[in-house]
C-alpha positions as CSV (number, residue, x, y, z in Angstrom):
1,M,14.0,-18.9,53.4
2,K,18.3,-18.9,52.7
3,G,17.9,-22.9,51.7
4,S,15.6,-21.6,48.8
5,L,18.1,-19.5,47.8
6,I,21.3,-21.6,48.0
7,K,19.3,-24.2,45.7
8,Q,18.1,-21.4,43.3
9,H,21.7,-20.3,42.8
10,R,23.2,-24.0,42.8
11,K,21.0,-24.8,39.7
12,Y,21.9,-21.5,37.9
13,K,25.8,-22.2,38.3
14,N,24.8,-25.8,37.1
15,M,26.2,-27.3,40.3
16,T,25.3,-30.6,41.9
17,L,24.2,-31.5,45.3
18,E,27.4,-33.3,45.4
19,D,29.6,-30.2,44.0
20,L,28.6,-27.7,46.2
21,A,28.4,-29.9,49.8
22,S,32.5,-31.7,48.6
23,G,34.0,-30.6,51.8
24,I,31.4,-28.3,53.2
25,C,29.1,-31.1,54.4
26,S,27.0,-34.7,53.4
27,V,24.9,-34.4,50.9
28,S,21.8,-35.6,53.0
29,Y,22.5,-32.3,55.4
30,L,22.9,-30.4,52.0
31,S,19.3,-31.3,50.6
32,K,18.0,-30.6,54.3
33,I,19.6,-27.2,53.9
34,E,17.9,-26.7,50.8
35,H,14.7,-27.9,51.6
36,D,14.4,-25.6,55.0
37,T,13.8,-28.7,57.6
38,I,16.8,-27.6,59.5
39,N,19.1,-24.7,60.1
40,A,23.1,-24.4,59.5
41,S,25.7,-23.3,61.4
42,D,27.0,-20.0,60.3
43,D,29.9,-21.5,59.3
44,I,28.2,-23.6,57.1
45,Y,26.1,-21.3,55.2
46,R,29.6,-19.1,55.0
47,L,31.2,-21.7,53.0
48,L,28.4,-22.3,50.9
49,G,27.9,-18.9,50.2
50,E,31.9,-18.4,49.3
51,R,30.9,-21.7,47.1
52,L,28.1,-19.9,45.4
53,N,29.6,-16.2,45.5
54,I,26.7,-15.1,47.8
55,N,26.3,-13.6,51.6
56,L,24.4,-16.2,53.4
57,T,25.4,-14.8,57.0
58,N,24.5,-11.6,58.8
59,I,21.5,-10.2,56.3
60,N,18.5,-9.6,56.3
61,Q,15.6,-11.8,54.7
62,E,12.6,-10.0,55.5
63,F,10.3,-8.7,53.0
64,D,10.5,-4.6,52.5
65,H,7.9,-3.0,51.1
66,A,9.6,0.0,50.3
67,I,12.3,-2.0,48.0
68,H,8.8,-4.2,46.7
69,Q,7.7,-0.4,45.5
70,D,10.7,0.3,44.2
71,I,11.6,-2.7,41.8
72,L,7.9,-2.2,40.5
73,D,8.5,1.7,39.7
74,W,11.6,0.0,38.4
75,H,9.8,-1.8,35.8
76,E,7.3,0.9,35.3
77,V,10.4,3.3,33.9
78,I,11.5,0.6,31.6
79,Q,7.9,0.1,30.2
80,R,8.2,4.5,29.8
81,R,11.7,3.7,28.3
82,D,13.3,6.6,30.3
83,S,16.9,5.3,30.3
84,T,18.4,7.7,33.0
85,L,15.5,6.3,35.8
86,M,16.3,3.1,34.7
87,E,19.7,3.7,35.7
88,E,19.0,5.2,39.1
89,Y,16.7,2.8,40.2
90,Y,18.5,-0.2,38.8
91,Q,21.5,1.2,41.4
92,N,19.1,2.1,44.2
93,C,17.2,-2.0,43.8
94,T,20.9,-3.2,43.7
95,N,22.8,-1.8,46.8
96,A,19.6,-2.6,48.6
97,L,19.2,-5.8,48.0
98,K,23.3,-6.4,49.0
99,K,21.8,-6.7,52.3
100,N,18.1,-8.5,52.4
101,Q,18.4,-11.8,50.7
102,N,14.5,-12.4,50.6
103,T,13.7,-14.4,48.3
104,E,10.5,-13.3,46.8
105,L,12.2,-9.5,46.7
106,N,15.5,-11.0,44.9
107,N,13.6,-12.9,42.0
108,L,11.4,-9.8,41.1
109,Y,15.0,-7.5,40.9
110,K,16.3,-10.4,38.7
111,I,13.5,-10.9,36.2
112,V,13.2,-6.9,36.2
113,K,16.6,-6.8,35.6
114,S,16.4,-8.8,32.2
115,R,14.2,-6.6,30.9
116,H,16.2,-4.0,32.0
117,T,19.1,-5.1,30.0
118,M,16.7,-6.0,27.1
119,K,15.9,-2.6,27.0
120,L,19.1,-1.4,26.9
121,N,20.8,-3.7,24.6
122,H,17.7,-3.4,22.1
123,A,18.1,-7.6,21.4
124,P,17.2,-10.6,23.1
125,L,18.2,-12.0,26.3
126,S,21.1,-14.0,26.4
127,E,21.3,-17.8,26.9
128,D,22.5,-17.3,30.6
129,D,20.3,-14.7,31.5
130,L,17.4,-16.6,29.4
131,K,18.7,-19.6,31.5
132,E,18.5,-17.9,35.5
133,I,15.1,-16.7,34.8
134,N,14.2,-20.0,33.8
135,D,15.6,-21.7,36.9
136,L,14.2,-19.7,39.4
137,Y,10.8,-20.5,37.9
138,P,9.4,-23.2,39.8
139,Y,10.3,-21.7,42.9
140,T,8.2,-18.5,42.6
141,N,4.7,-17.0,42.8
142,D,2.2,-15.5,40.7
143,E,3.7,-12.0,40.3
144,Y,7.2,-13.3,39.6
145,K,5.7,-15.6,37.0
146,F,3.5,-12.4,35.4
147,F,6.7,-10.6,35.2
148,Y,8.8,-13.6,33.6
149,H,6.2,-14.5,31.0
150,K,6.1,-10.8,29.6
151,T,9.8,-10.8,29.9
152,V,10.3,-13.9,27.8
153,G,7.4,-12.6,25.3
154,I,9.3,-9.9,24.7
155,H,12.8,-12.0,24.4
156,Y,10.4,-13.6,21.6
157,L,9.5,-10.9,19.9
158,L,12.7,-9.3,19.5
159,K,13.8,-12.9,17.7
160,N,13.1,-13.4,14.1
161,N,10.4,-16.2,13.5
162,Q,9.5,-16.4,17.4
163,I,6.0,-15.1,17.1
164,K,4.2,-18.4,17.8
165,N,6.5,-18.4,21.1
166,A,5.6,-15.1,22.0
167,L,2.0,-14.9,22.1
168,H,2.1,-17.9,24.0
169,H,3.9,-15.9,26.7
170,F,1.4,-13.1,26.6
171,H,-1.2,-14.8,26.8
172,Q,0.1,-16.6,30.2
173,T,0.9,-13.3,31.2
174,E,-2.9,-12.0,30.3
175,Q,-4.2,-14.8,32.4
176,L,-2.0,-13.9,35.4
177,L,-2.9,-10.4,35.5
178,R,-6.3,-11.7,36.8
179,K,-5.0,-12.7,39.7
180,L,-3.0,-9.9,40.5
181,P,-3.8,-6.9,42.2
182,F,-2.8,-4.1,39.6
183,N,-3.7,-3.0,35.9
184,D,-1.5,-3.6,33.2
185,S,-1.9,-2.1,29.8
186,E,1.2,-3.6,28.3
187,T,-0.1,-7.0,28.3
188,Y,-2.5,-6.1,25.6
189,F,0.3,-3.6,23.5
190,H,2.1,-6.8,23.3
191,L,-0.4,-9.0,22.0
192,A,-1.5,-6.5,19.9
193,L,1.9,-5.8,18.1
194,S,2.1,-9.4,18.4
195,Y,-1.1,-10.2,16.2
196,S,-0.6,-7.2,13.9
197,K,2.9,-8.8,13.0
198,T,1.1,-12.3,11.9
199,R,-1.2,-10.1,10.0
200,A,-4.1,-11.2,12.6
201,A,-5.4,-8.0,12.6
202,I,-9.2,-8.7,14.1
203,E,-7.4,-10.1,17.1
204,S,-4.7,-7.3,16.7
205,N,-7.4,-4.8,17.4
206,Y,-9.0,-6.3,20.4
207,Y,-6.4,-6.0,22.0
208,A,-5.0,-2.5,21.1
209,H,-8.5,-1.0,22.3
210,M,-8.1,-2.4,25.9
211,A,-4.5,-1.5,25.4
212,L,-5.6,2.3,24.2
213,E,-8.2,2.9,26.9
214,G,-5.8,2.0,29.9
215,Y,-3.0,4.7,28.0
216,I,-5.2,7.4,27.5
217,K,-6.0,7.2,30.9
218,D,-2.6,7.2,32.1
219,L,-2.0,9.8,29.9
220,D,0.6,7.8,28.2
221,Y,1.1,10.0,25.2
222,D,3.7,7.4,23.6
223,R,2.2,4.6,24.3
224,T,-1.4,5.8,22.7
225,I,0.4,6.8,19.2
226,D,2.0,3.7,19.6
227,T,-1.1,1.6,19.6
228,Y,-3.1,4.0,17.3
229,M,-0.6,2.9,14.9
230,I,-0.9,-0.2,15.4
231,I,-5.0,-0.1,15.0
232,A,-4.4,1.7,12.0
233,I,-1.6,-0.7,10.0
234,N,-4.7,-3.4,11.2
235,Y,-7.1,-1.5,8.8
236,R,-4.8,-1.3,5.9
237,S,-3.6,-4.9,5.7
238,M,-7.5,-5.8,5.7
239,D,-7.7,-3.4,2.9
240,I,-10.4,-0.8,4.8
241,Y,-8.2,1.8,3.5
242,S,-11.0,4.8,4.2
243,I,-10.8,3.7,8.2
244,A,-7.0,3.2,8.2
245,E,-6.2,6.9,6.4
246,E,-8.7,8.5,8.6
247,Y,-6.3,6.9,11.7
248,F,-3.4,8.3,10.4
249,K,-4.0,11.2,9.6
250,K,-5.3,11.0,13.0
251,L,-2.1,10.5,14.1
252,I,-0.1,13.1,11.5
253,K,-3.1,15.8,13.2
254,I,-2.2,15.0,17.2
255,A,1.0,14.2,17.1
256,K,2.0,17.1,15.1
257,Y,4.7,18.3,17.6
258,R,5.5,14.6,19.1
259,L,5.4,12.4,16.3
260,K,9.2,10.7,16.3
261,S,10.6,11.0,13.1
262,V,10.9,7.2,13.2
263,D,6.7,6.7,13.4
264,E,6.4,10.3,10.8
265,R,8.2,7.6,8.3
266,R,6.1,4.9,8.8
267,V,2.6,6.5,8.3
268,Y,3.9,8.4,5.0
269,H,5.1,4.9,3.9
270,N,1.6,3.4,5.4
271,L,-0.4,6.3,3.9
272,G,1.6,5.9,0.3
273,Y,0.4,2.6,0.5
274,I,-2.9,3.5,0.9
275,Y,-3.0,5.3,-2.1
276,A,-1.3,3.2,-4.1
277,N,-3.9,0.5,-3.8
278,Q,-6.3,3.2,-4.8
279,E,-4.5,4.3,-8.0
280,R,-3.9,7.5,-6.5
281,Y,-0.3,6.8,-7.8
282,E,1.0,11.0,-7.5
283,E,-0.4,11.1,-3.9
284,A,1.5,8.0,-3.2
285,L,4.6,8.6,-5.0
286,E,5.0,11.9,-3.3
287,L,4.3,10.3,0.1
288,I,6.5,7.1,-0.1
289,D,9.9,9.3,-1.8
290,K,8.9,11.8,1.4
291,A,9.3,8.8,3.7
292,F,12.3,7.4,2.1
293,N,14.1,10.3,2.3
294,M,13.5,11.8,5.9
295,T,16.7,11.2,8.0
296,I,16.3,9.6,11.0
297,D,18.5,8.9,13.9
298,V,18.5,5.0,13.9
299,R,18.7,2.7,10.7
300,D,16.5,0.2,10.0
301,D,17.6,-2.0,7.1
302,F,13.6,-4.2,6.8
303,F,11.6,-0.6,6.8
304,Y,14.7,0.8,4.0
305,T,14.4,-2.2,2.1
306,N,10.6,-2.2,2.3
307,T,10.1,1.2,1.3
308,I,12.2,0.7,-1.9
309,Y,10.2,-2.4,-2.5
310,L,6.9,0.1,-2.6
311,L,8.9,2.4,-5.1
312,A,9.4,-0.3,-7.4
313,T,5.7,-1.5,-7.5
314,T,4.5,1.9,-7.5
315,N,6.4,3.4,-10.1
316,Y,5.4,-0.2,-12.2
317,Y,1.7,0.5,-12.0
318,A,2.3,4.2,-12.3
319,G,3.6,2.9,-15.9
320,N,6.9,4.5,-14.6
321,V,9.3,1.3,-15.7
322,D,12.5,2.8,-16.6
323,K,12.0,4.3,-12.5
324,A,10.7,0.9,-11.1
325,W,14.0,-0.9,-12.7
326,E,15.8,1.2,-11.0
327,Y,14.5,0.5,-7.5
328,I,14.2,-3.6,-8.3
329,E,17.8,-3.5,-9.0
330,Q,18.5,-1.1,-5.6
331,G,16.3,-3.3,-3.6
332,E,17.4,-6.6,-4.6
333,K,20.9,-5.4,-3.8
334,S,20.1,-4.1,-0.2
335,A,18.3,-7.6,0.3
336,E,21.0,-9.4,-0.8
337,E,23.4,-7.2,1.3
338,H,21.0,-7.8,4.7
339,D,20.5,-11.8,3.5
340,D,17.0,-10.5,3.9
341,Q,15.0,-14.1,2.6
342,F,11.3,-12.1,2.5
343,F,12.5,-9.5,0.5
344,K,14.7,-11.3,-2.0
345,H,11.2,-13.4,-2.6
346,R,9.3,-10.3,-3.6
347,F,12.1,-9.0,-5.7
348,F,11.8,-12.0,-7.6
349,V,8.0,-12.3,-7.6
350,L,8.1,-8.8,-9.1
351,R,10.6,-9.0,-11.7
352,N,9.2,-11.9,-13.0
353,T,5.8,-10.5,-13.0
354,I,7.2,-7.3,-15.2
355,L,9.3,-10.0,-17.3
356,E,6.1,-12.0,-17.4
357,N,7.6,-15.0,-16.7
358,T,5.3,-16.1,-14.5
359,L,3.9,-19.3,-16.4
360,E,7.6,-20.6,-16.6
361,D,8.4,-23.8,-14.9
362,F,11.2,-22.1,-12.8
363,F,8.8,-19.3,-11.8
364,I,6.0,-21.9,-11.0
365,E,8.7,-24.0,-8.8
366,E,10.2,-21.4,-7.2
367,L,6.8,-19.7,-5.7
368,E,5.6,-23.5,-4.7
369,N,8.8,-24.7,-3.4
370,E,10.1,-21.7,-1.5
371,I,7.9,-19.1,-1.6
372,I,5.2,-20.3,-0.3
373,P,6.7,-22.6,2.6
374,F,9.0,-19.3,3.7
375,A,5.4,-16.6,4.3
376,R,4.1,-19.7,6.1
377,E,6.6,-20.5,8.4
378,N,7.5,-17.0,9.4
379,N,4.3,-16.2,9.9
380,E,3.7,-14.1,7.0
381,Y,0.3,-14.9,6.2
382,G,-0.7,-11.7,4.0
383,D,2.3,-12.9,1.5
384,Y,1.0,-16.6,2.2
385,K,-2.3,-15.4,1.3
386,N,-1.4,-13.6,-1.7
387,Y,1.2,-16.1,-3.4
388,C,-1.5,-19.3,-2.9
389,E,-3.7,-17.2,-4.7
390,M,-1.0,-16.3,-7.6
391,L,0.0,-20.1,-8.0
392,G,-4.1,-20.7,-8.0
393,D,-4.0,-18.5,-10.8
394,L,-1.6,-19.9,-12.5
395,Y,-2.3,-23.3,-12.2
396,Y,-5.4,-22.7,-13.4
397,E,-4.3,-20.5,-16.9
398,K,-2.1,-23.6,-17.5
399,R,-5.1,-25.6,-17.0
400,M,-4.3,-27.9,-14.0
401,Y,-7.5,-27.7,-12.2
402,K,-6.9,-29.5,-9.6
403,K,-4.2,-28.2,-8.4
404,A,-5.7,-24.6,-8.6
405,A,-8.4,-25.7,-6.8
406,M,-6.0,-26.7,-3.9
407,Y,-4.1,-23.4,-4.0
408,Y,-7.9,-21.3,-4.1
409,K,-9.2,-23.4,-0.6
410,E,-5.8,-22.9,1.1
411,V,-6.5,-19.1,0.2
412,N,-10.4,-19.4,1.1
413,N,-9.1,-21.4,4.2
414,Y,-6.1,-18.9,5.2
415,R,-7.5,-17.8,8.1
416,K,-7.7,-21.3,9.9
417,T,-4.4,-22.1,8.9
418,Q,-2.9,-19.1,10.4
419,K,-5.2,-19.9,14.1
420,K,-3.7,-23.2,13.7
421,D,0.1,-22.4,13.2
422,L,0.1,-19.7,15.9
423,L,-2.2,-21.3,18.4
């Protein structure tokens, strides 16, 4: 109805009833229009529309099923990352809705357009875009809410340190999916990805297998590969190296001709990590070097620094200390250039481990007061567990048994800590 459309646009523009009504009608009359208890004249609708910069006269408000299907198809091609079709559907839906102001269709258009914008920009939503879809939420149906929570979940997934918020929205998406007459493998994929980022590997694999079932059925080759990658990384993070290796080798085999260079690099990096942890250093270094020297279209600063760190640690444990120092200095420079606190901490620990400074007061203070809290606050639970164990060992060696016991207890209970923080 026109009233709800007026109310939505007024709120989006941060206008009060008085702001919009001024010079057009009384506030009480406008309130009745917004609640659709009266129908105003065409002149009133025209004036209100001009102030809101929308068309409120001579418009079709019928629910058009063809437009609805086009919007859903538009969202589908966004999921499949087809930029050409994305633009085609965007133009078609935009043109179709210039003459149709059906509230449900326009709301759905706006939420899919937000997803479209994020995909094009490879970045979270702007504050204005986020505000617009937030303001619409109270007036919308379950279908809109489903796409809203999915879109906002992705928004938080793209923001640093916002995994808890992302998980909240993806679980809302999961609940709403049960009420709607369609399947959506991406919902489970996003839950798998979010849990994987927090090293909650069991939860991640649960959702990954649900996503995988749908992607294989739909012949979505790219997302099948992405999901196998998540499962492989989860087994690696659980130190189940034989199964992780099997999955990474399967990725190379099934995607021999279609694996993107960025994913191929990730496979070599992770296989190198696995071999390094099995003390197969020669094989590890060969694969890590291969990953490090691969040319790709998109620069990933985190992965670049992470591979340098892996080269540094692997060379150190392989006995190539001089080579390790070369990579430490290179990695410290990269972490500093990108102001990456995560890797600043990792290289700090590695440097002082090699220098045998870990029992020094400055190292313990940095580990306890800066590094461990940072790891927990930023959902880096793998590092959080390892750092707590390291600090427990250091306090034990210094015969500070009470403090050592406190950190050993946290290591044993870190999964409970993780669940408490995330949920």
